[in-house]
C-alpha positions in Angstrom: 0.0 0.0 0.0 1.4 3.4 -0.9 2.8 5.6 1.9 0.8 8.6 3.0 2.1 11.6 1.1 2.8 15.2 2.1 3.7 17.9 -0.4 3.9 15.3 -3.2 6.6 13.0 -1.5 6.0 9.8 0.5 5.9 10.9 4.1 8.5 8.4 5.4 10.9 9.7 2.7 10.8 13.4 3.8 14.5 14.0 4.3 14.8 17.8 4.7 16.8 18.0 7.9 16.7 14.6 9.5 19.4 11.9 9.9 18.0 9.6 7.1 18.6 12.3 4.5 22.1 13.0 5.7 22.9 9.3 5.5 21.7 9.1 2.0 23.7 12.1 1.0 26.8 10.8 2.7 26.5 7.4 0.9 26.1 9.1 -2.5 29.1 11.4 -2.0 31.2 8.5 -0.8 30.2 6.5 -3.9 31.0 9.6 -6.1 34.5 10.0 -4.6 35.3 6.5 -5.8 33.3 6.3 -9.1 33.0 9.8 -10.6 33.6 10.2 -14.3 36.9 12.0 -15.1 35.6 14.9 -17.2 37.8 17.9 -18.2 35.3 20.5 -17.1 35.5 19.1 -13.5 39.2 20.0 -13.3 38.7 23.8 -13.8 37.4 26.7 -11.8 37.0 28.9 -14.8 33.3 29.9 -15.0 33.6 30.3 -18.8 34.9 26.7 -19.3 32.2 25.3 -17.1 29.4 27.2 -18.9 30.7 26.0 -22.3 30.5 22.4 -21.0 27.0 22.9 -19.7 25.7 24.4 -23.0 27.3 21.5 -24.9 25.9 18.8 -22.5 22.3 19.9 -23.0 20.7 17.1 -25.0 24.0 15.7 -26.1 25.9 12.6 -24.8 29.1 13.2 -22.8 31.1 11.1 -25.3 30.1 13.4 -28.1 30.9 16.5 -26.1 34.4 15.2 -25.2 35.2 15.2 -28.9 34.4 19.0 -29.2 35.1 20.5 -25.8 38.9 21.0 -25.8 39.0 22.0 -29.4 36.3 24.6 -28.8 38.2 26.1 -25.8 41.4 26.2 -27.8 39.6 28.1 -30.6 37.6 30.4 -28.2 39.5 30.4 -24.8 37.5 33.2 -23.1 34.2 35.1 -23.1 36.1 37.9 -25.0 37.5 35.6 -27.6 34.1 34.1 -28.3 32.4 37.5 -28.4 34.9 38.8 -30.9 34.4 35.8 -33.2 31.8 35.6 -36.0 28.7 33.4 -35.7 30.0 31.6 -38.8 33.2 30.6 -37.0 31.3 29.5 -33.9 28.8 27.4 -35.8 31.6 25.8 -37.8 33.3 24.8 -34.5 30.0 23.4 -33.3 29.2 21.6 -36.6 28.1 18.0 -36.1 27.0 18.4 -32.4 23.5 19.5 -33.3 21.0 21.7 -31.5 22.6 24.8 -33.0 20.5 27.2 -31.0 22.9 26.4 -28.1 25.8 27.7 -30.2 23.9 30.8 -31.2 22.8 31.4 -27.6 26.4 30.9 -26.2 27.7 33.4 -28.7 25.0 35.9 -27.7 25.8 35.2 -24.0 29.5 35.9 -24.6 28.7 39.2 -26.1 26.4 40.2 -23.2 28.8 39.0 -20.5 31.7 40.8 -22.1 29.9 44.1 -22.2 27.5 44.8 -19.3 29.0 42.3 -16.9 32.6 42.9 -17.9 33.6 39.3 -18.3 31.7 38.0 -15.3 28.4 36.1 -14.9 25.8 37.4 -12.5 25.3 35.4 -9.4 21.5 35.4 -9.0 19.1 33.0 -10.6 16.9 35.8 -11.9 19.7 37.5 -13.6 21.1 34.3 -15.1 17.6 33.2 -16.4 17.4 36.5 -18.2 20.5 35.6 -20.3 20.4 33.8 -23.6 20.2 30.0 -23.5 20.1 29.7 -19.7 17.1 27.8 -18.4 16.3 26.3 -15.0 18.8 23.5 -15.2 21.7 25.6 -16.5 21.1 28.3 -13.9 21.2 25.7 -11.2 24.4 24.1 -12.6 26.1 27.5 -12.8 25.0 28.6 -9.3 26.0 25.4 -7.6 29.2 24.4 -9.6 30.6 27.9 -10.3 29.4 29.9 -7.3 28.9 27.3 -4.7 25.3 28.2 -4.0 22.9 25.7 -2.6 20.8 25.1 -5.7 19.7 21.9 -7.4 20.6 21.2 -11.0 18.0 18.8 -12.4 18.8 17.1 -15.8 17.4 13.9 -17.2 19.7 11.7 -15.1 18.6 13.5 -11.9 14.9 13.2 -12.8 15.3 9.5 -13.4 17.2 8.8 -10.1 14.9 10.8 -7.9 11.7 9.4 -9.6 12.9 5.9 -8.7 14.3 6.7 -5.2 11.0 8.3 -4.1 8.8 6.1 -6.5 7.2 9.3 -8.0 4.4 8.4 -10.3 3.8 11.9 -11.9 5.3 12.4 -15.3 8.4 14.6 -14.7 7.7 16.5 -17.8 4.5 17.8 -16.3 4.2 20.7 -13.8 3.2 18.4 -10.9 6.1 16.1 -11.8 8.6 18.9 -12.0 7.4 20.2 -8.6 7.9 16.8 -7.0 11.4 16.3 -8.5 12.4 19.8 -7.3 11.1 19.1 -3.8 12.9 15.7 -3.7 16.2 17.3 -4.9 16.0 20.1 -2.3 15.3 17.5 0.5 18.6 15.8 -0.2 20.8 18.8 -1.0 23.7 19.1 1.4 24.5 22.7 2.4 27.8 23.9 1.0 28.2 20.9 -1.2 25.5 21.4 -3.9 27.9 21.4 -6.8 29.5 18.1 -5.9 26.1 16.6 -5.0 24.5 17.6 -8.3 27.3 16.0 -10.2 27.1 12.9 -8.1 23.4 12.6 -8.9 24.2 13.0 -12.6 26.9 10.3 -12.5 24.6 7.9 -10.6 22.0 8.3 -13.4 24.6 7.9 -16.1 26.5 5.0 -14.7 24.1 3.0 -12.4 20.5 4.2 -12.6 20.3 4.0 -16.4 17.1 4.3 -18.4 16.9 0.6 -19.0 18.1 -2.3 -16.8 19.6 -0.2 -14.0 22.4 -1.8 -12.1 20.6 -1.7 -8.8 23.0 -4.0 -6.8 25.8 -1.5 -7.4 23.7 1.5 -6.3 24.6 3.2 -3.0 20.9 3.8 -2.5 19.7 0.3 -3.3 18.4 -0.3 0.3 16.4 3.0 0.2 15.0 3.0 -3.3 11.2 2.7 -3.3 11.0 1.8 -6.9 13.4 -1.1 -6.3 11.4 -2.2 -3.3 8.2 -2.2 -5.4 9.7 -3.7 -8.6 9.1 -0.4 -10.5 12.7 0.5 -11.4 12.1 -0.4 -15.1 8.7 1.5 -15.2 9.8 4.8 -13.7 10.0 7.6 -14.4 6.5 7.7 -15.9 6.4 9.0 -19.5 3.3 10.3 -21.3 2.7 8.5 -24.6 4.6 10.2 -27.4 2.9 11.2 -30.6 4.1 9.9 -33.9 6.5 12.3 -35.5 5.2 14.0 -38.7 7.1 13.3 -41.9 7.9 15.8 -44.7 9.5 15.4 -48.1 12.1 18.1 -48.7 13.8 18.9 -52.0 17.2 20.5 -52.2 19.0 21.9 -55.2 22.7 21.4 -55.8 23.1 24.2 -58.3 26.2 24.3 -60.6 27.6 27.2 -62.5 31.1 27.3 -64.0 32.5 24.7 -61.6 30.9 26.3 -58.5 27.9 25.4 -56.3 25.4 27.9 -54.9 24.8 27.7 -51.1 22.5 29.8 -49.0 22.6 30.8 -45.3 19.5 30.2 -43.2 18.1 33.1 -41.2 19.7 33.5 -37.8 16.7 32.5 -35.8 14.7 29.3 -35.9 15.7 25.8 -36.8 19.3 25.5 -37.9 19.6 29.3 -37.9 22.8 30.7 -39.3 23.9 27.4 -41.0 24.6 27.1 -44.7 22.6 24.7 -46.9 21.8 23.7 -50.4 18.6 25.8 -51.1 15.3 24.0 -51.0 12.3 23.3 -48.8 9.2 21.2 -48.1 7.2 19.8 -51.0 3.6 21.1 -51.3 0.6 18.8 -51.8 0.4 17.4 -55.4 3.8 18.9 -56.2 6.6 16.8 -57.8 10.0 16.9 -56.0 11.7 18.5 -59.0 9.0 21.2 -59.2 9.5 21.7 -55.5 13.2 22.3 -55.9 12.7 24.8 -58.7 10.0 26.7 -56.8 11.9 26.9 -53.6 15.0 28.2 -55.3 12.9 30.8 -57.2 11.2 31.9 -54.0 14.4 31.9 -51.9 16.9 33.4 -54.4 14.9 34.7 -57.4 16.8 32.6 -60.0 15.8 29.9 -62.5 17.4 26.5 -62.6 17.1 23.3 -64.6 16.6 20.4 -62.2 18.5 17.3 -63.2 19.0 13.8 -61.8 18.6 12.8 -58.1 22.0 13.0 -56.4 21.0 11.7 -52.9 18.0 10.6 -50.9 18.5 11.1 -47.1 16.3 10.2 -44.2 16.9 12.4 -41.1 15.1 13.0 -37.8 14.8 16.2 -35.8 13.3 16.5 -32.3 9.7 17.0 -33.5 9.6 15.8 -37.0 11.3 13.6 -39.7 12.2 14.4 -43.2 13.3 12.7 -46.4 15.7 15.0 -48.1 15.9 14.6 -51.9 18.9 16.4 -53.4 19.0 17.1 -57.1 21.9 18.0 -59.3 20.8 21.3 -61.0 22.1 23.7 -63.5 21.9 27.5 -63.2 19.7 29.0 -65.9 19.4 32.8 -65.2 18.7 35.6 -62.9 20.9 37.4 -60.3 20.7 35.7 -56.9 19.1 37.8 -54.2 18.8 36.9 -50.5 15.0 36.8 -50.3 14.3 33.8 -48.2 17.8 33.5 -46.8 20.4 35.7 -45.1 23.2 35.4 -47.7 24.4 33.3 -50.6 27.7 32.2 -52.1 29.1 30.5 -55.2 31.6 28.1 -53.8 34.0 25.5 -55.3 33.3 22.0 -54.0 36.6 21.8 -52.3 35.8 24.9 -50.3 32.5 23.6 -48.9 34.2 22.4 -45.7 34.9 26.1 -44.7 31.1 26.5 -44.1 28.9 25.0 -41.3 26.2 22.8 -42.7 23.4 20.8 -41.0 24.0 17.0 -40.7 21.7 16.1 -43.6 23.4 18.6 -45.9 26.8 17.2 -44.9 25.7 13.8 -46.3 25.0 15.6 -49.6 28.5 16.9 -49.6 29.8 13.3 -48.9 27.8 12.2 -52.0 29.3 15.0 -54.0 32.8 13.8 -53.1 31.9 10.3 -54.3 30.8 11.7 -57.6 33.9 13.7 -58.3 35.2 11.1 -60.7 32.2 11.7 -62.9 29.6 8.9 -62.7 27.3 8.3 -65.7 24.5 10.6 -64.6 26.8 13.5 -64.1 27.3 13.7 -67.9 24.0 15.6 -67.8 26.0 18.5 -66.3 28.4 20.2 -68.8 29.7 22.5 -66.0 30.5 19.5 -63.9 33.2 18.4 -66.3 34.4 22.0 -67.1 32.6 22.5 -70.4 30.5 25.5 -71.4 
């Protein structure tokens, strides 16, 4: 029978100031001292380096971030260096990590920190939340790990661990669920050690209390975990049923003219803002893919093209939808390009494409272009492709 509840938590697990909470905290910190992950941002006291890591880690695996982190700091070693750099350079250094709004927000944050705050972050949650890209979790991480304040930092790992420890049955993505998780985190938070405790919770979720098949016997909280006691460790946290992702067909034009390819830069806000791409867009109802490519180029750049053979067909998933990207080899026919539906455009030689930051799906088009450089049969359609007029 479920325990009586108070404030959303089981009554016998209220741990705000009593000895049971202190024992749980002590066991977790002891476990962390022996089992913590050796991560580069844990060996610095530089607020900038820690904030860069927190931006990168949002919605990205640690293993992926490790491949970017040191290189990014070498390229942009300080708030000032990042603020002086162009968004193009920042996006290029971020290329492949995804969720590019983080890079844009980090760049904006650097410019704000370098000006009104003179190279320093504010130390209140309200002021931090007003800055670009800083939400509840990132504010908590900065306050606890950079400034030593007693604030929880609740990411996906922490939500999972606390949902299981307290056997919370509210979806942590809902308002009641978030309130329960926050109360649970505060009930365990050790004064003066919030930064270490938050990282310990994250490591427990990453290494032991994993989404599937948690390694409960190795957990320092196995004797206290209500989900383990009730056999619910594989069912918690509760998740609301997800809706099927909508799918769109997208056509892209790889437009050749005198040995160069036309690329366009997406507007700075919105999905993939600031990245370069081969112009194109979503197919309309009852529209052929080739007609879609020609129409999108006309609307975006005010030029006419001849759409040739299919170069690549790429399936790609974003957070809220999926696409099939159909890339066509195209020939420029006329008109002077104008940035109508984009921010800028360039004629670029194929070997120079690597100087620009492209979305992942467009990078696969570039890979296909490299494979075609020897001139497969269907490229004979393109006189410019083999240097002929």
